[in-house]
C-alpha positions, 0 to 999 in steps of 0.5 A: 424878408428880414428876421422881423418879418419872419418873426411876425409871420410866425407869430400871426394868430394861428401859426404858433398853434399849428406849430404846436399841434404837429411835428410833421411837415413836407420837405422839398429839396433837389435830389442828387440826380437833380430832380425835385423831391418832397418827403414827410419829415418830423421837425422841431421848431427851436424858435430860430430853426426847424430841426429835422433828424434822420439817419446819416445814410438817408438820401436827403443828407447828401442831397442837402449838403450839395443843394441846401435851398429847401421849402418846408410846409406844415399844414392842417385842416380837412375842409376849406374853412379849416385849411391852414398852412405855414409855408417856409423857404430857407437854407438847410445845414447838415451836421453829423452828431454822435448819438441822438439829436436832442430835438428829435427826442423833444419832437417826440415828447410833444405827442407822447406821454412820459412812459411812451417817450422814455421807451421811445428814447431808449429804443432810439438810443439803441439804434443810432450811434450817429444821426444827421441834424438838419437845420432849416433857417427860414429866409421867407415865411407865410402863414395861410388860414383860408377860413380866416381869409388869410390866403395867398395874394393872388387868390385874394385878388381873384376873389375881389375881382369876382365879388360881383358874381356872388352878389 
């Protein structure tokens, strides 16, 4: 998938709203022991990469340095008609930065008022001398909106094959 295809998928109606409505995602990666992991992470989309920030001692930091291929899912909706998901495959790069990762604070500001964000920033700056900045560069992206009929191809094909059963 080239950059234009990724940009098209990320700008599909509904995808930008999903990105703006949450700062939580599920990150799938291979752990140091070779087994798969899925963890809930906070993220910030820069327009080019998904930035995840964490403590330098978090297990995923060493694991992603060794095995950078990842999957990321951002989803919403509690009913079939509301179900939406952005599915991303990419590579992660890990950088240890002094202080707090700027995107970490930017992600927090998305969900907090100014006073709460200022208090959060003060507390975070007191906690972290360094942070790990994990940047996931998308190589493949799909946006699914089940209520709008935008679903994986295999489900579209199955629905089309069995349409006669609903008539």
